[in-house]
C-alpha positions as CSV (number, residue, x, y, z in Angstrom):
1,X,-24.2,43.4,28.7
2,X,-26.3,41.6,31.3
3,X,-23.9,39.6,33.6
4,X,-26.7,37.2,34.8
5,X,-27.7,36.4,31.2
6,X,-24.1,35.8,30.3
7,X,-23.7,33.5,33.3
8,X,-26.8,31.5,32.4
9,X,-25.9,31.2,28.7
10,X,-22.4,30.0,29.6
11,X,-23.7,27.6,32.2
12,X,-26.1,26.2,29.6
13,X,-23.3,25.9,27.0
14,X,-21.0,24.1,29.4
15,X,-23.8,21.7,30.4
16,X,-24.3,20.8,26.8
17,X,-20.5,20.4,26.4
18,X,-20.4,17.9,29.3
19,X,-23.7,16.2,28.7
20,X,-24.8,16.0,25.0
21,X,-28.3,15.0,24.3
22,X,-28.8,11.3,24.1
23,X,-29.6,11.1,20.4
24,X,-26.9,13.6,19.4
25,X,-23.9,12.2,17.5
26,X,-20.5,13.8,17.8
27,X,-20.9,16.1,14.7
28,X,-24.4,17.3,15.9
29,X,-23.0,18.0,19.3
30,X,-20.2,20.0,17.9
31,X,-22.6,21.9,15.6
32,X,-24.9,22.8,18.5
33,X,-22.0,24.0,20.6
34,X,-20.8,26.2,17.7
35,X,-24.3,27.6,17.1
36,X,-24.7,28.4,20.7
37,X,-21.3,30.2,20.9
38,X,-22.2,32.1,17.7
39,X,-25.5,33.2,19.1
40,X,-23.9,34.4,22.4
41,X,-21.4,36.5,20.4
42,X,-24.0,37.8,18.0
43,X,-26.2,39.0,20.9
44,X,-23.2,40.6,22.7
45,X,-23.2,38.2,25.7
46,X,-19.6,37.3,24.9
47,X,-16.8,39.0,23.1
48,X,-14.6,37.5,20.2
49,X,-11.9,36.3,22.6
50,X,-14.5,34.4,24.7
51,X,-16.1,33.0,21.5
52,X,-12.7,31.6,20.5
53,X,-12.3,29.9,23.8
54,X,-15.7,28.2,23.4
55,X,-15.0,27.2,19.8
56,X,-11.6,25.7,20.9
57,X,-13.2,23.8,23.7
58,X,-15.9,22.5,21.4
59,X,-13.2,21.4,19.0
60,X,-11.3,19.5,21.7
61,X,-14.5,17.7,22.8
62,X,-15.3,16.8,19.1
63,X,-11.7,15.5,18.6
64,X,-11.9,13.4,21.8
65,X,-15.3,12.0,20.9
66,X,-14.4,10.9,17.4
67,X,-11.0,9.5,18.6
68,X,-12.9,7.2,20.9
69,X,-15.2,6.0,18.1
70,X,-12.5,4.3,16.1
71,X,-10.0,3.8,18.8
72,X,-11.5,0.8,20.5
73,X,-12.7,2.6,23.6
């Protein structure tokens, strides 16, 4: 496993987590995060435990984003 490639992939993933693309709705954002995590695991950049952490973080971000949609925020 290439540590530099892993660092870059994770940095890109966390950047997307914090700053979704402008035209991306909550569901699209979540889907893109999951696709990126799946690809990192498929290519061996991350292991299953690291993948689960990313999926959990994506789920929290999704829940927070949809909570704000109907919550008057």
